[in-house]
C-alpha positions as a printed Julia matrix, in Angstrom:
93×3 Matrix{Float64}:
 34.65  -36.28   -9.6
 31.27  -37.82   -9.1
 30.02  -38.64   -5.48
 31.61  -42.13   -4.44
 27.91  -43.25   -3.46
 26.68  -42.94   -7.02
 29.57  -45.0    -8.36
 29.2   -47.93   -5.81
 25.58  -48.78   -5.61
 25.27  -51.92   -3.49
 27.21  -55.0    -2.4
 26.24  -58.1    -4.04
 25.71  -60.92   -1.82
 25.26  -64.4    -3.65
 26.66  -67.87   -2.66
 29.73  -67.15   -5.05
 30.45  -63.87   -3.75
 30.29  -65.08   -0.02
 33.09  -67.45   -0.62
 35.49  -64.59   -1.32
 34.24  -62.43    1.58
 34.67  -65.33    4.01
 38.33  -65.29    3.18
 38.5   -61.38    3.14
 39.92  -61.74   -0.41
 37.34  -60.3    -2.77
 34.26  -58.17   -2.54
 31.55  -57.87   -5.21
 29.71  -54.56   -5.75
 26.85  -53.45   -8.17
 28.42  -50.23   -9.77
 27.13  -47.58  -12.14
 27.45  -48.44  -15.72
 29.56  -45.51  -16.71
 32.0   -45.97  -14.17
 35.4   -47.19  -14.93
 38.32  -48.99  -12.83
 39.85  -45.85  -11.62
 36.71  -44.33  -10.49
 35.58  -47.42   -8.56
 39.06  -47.85   -6.97
 38.9   -44.41   -5.63
 35.12  -44.6    -4.51
 35.72  -47.78   -2.44
 38.91  -46.46   -0.9
 36.9   -43.47    0.07
 33.73  -45.1     1.4
 35.22  -48.03    3.3
 38.66  -46.49    4.08
 40.6   -49.52    2.89
 43.6   -49.98    0.23
 42.3   -51.59   -3.03
 44.86  -54.08   -4.79
 42.82  -54.89   -7.93
 39.47  -54.31   -9.61
 37.98  -56.44  -12.09
 34.82  -55.36  -14.03
 32.2   -57.24  -15.85
 28.59  -56.87  -17.18
 25.78  -59.12  -16.04
 23.12  -59.58  -18.62
 19.62  -59.56  -17.54
 17.63  -62.6   -17.4
 14.44  -63.47  -19.55
 11.41  -63.81  -17.48
  7.91  -64.65  -18.51
  4.52  -63.77  -16.99
  1.65  -65.4   -18.71
  2.13  -64.92  -22.43
  4.4   -61.89  -22.08
  8.08  -62.34  -22.18
 10.38  -59.61  -21.08
 13.99  -59.35  -19.65
 15.21  -57.97  -16.27
 17.75  -55.1   -16.26
 21.33  -55.97  -16.7
 23.98  -54.35  -14.63
 27.73  -53.95  -14.15
 29.67  -55.56  -11.21
 32.99  -54.99   -9.72
 35.16  -57.49   -7.83
 37.31  -55.81   -5.53
 40.46  -57.32   -4.34
 41.86  -55.81   -1.18
 45.51  -55.56    0.07
 46.08  -58.17    2.71
 45.16  -57.05    6.23
 42.3   -54.91    5.04
 38.7   -55.99    5.14
 35.32  -54.47    4.61
 32.23  -55.24    6.93
 29.57  -55.61    4.28
 26.76  -56.75    6.69
C-alpha cells in the first residue's frame, strides 16, 4: 500500500465545499489520479483517525486560460468527497 499522504494531497476549500464542512457532513480533498475509493477511504481513516461512511470521486477538468495571444489550459485533478459517520469530524483548518 502507498503512503496515505501521497493519496490524499490537500483539502479543497471552496464556498460549496465549506457548506458541507460547516455541518460536519462532507469533506472534499484533492487526491492522486491513480487512487481508487478503497485507497482513499483507508488513507483518510489513517491520517485523520475517523470512520468514513462513503467516498465519492470525480474528475475536475482544467480551465482554459489566455495570456496575450497564447491559449492554454490549467491542469485537471481528481477530487474525493468524503462523508463521515455521524459523530466524527475533521479539523481541516
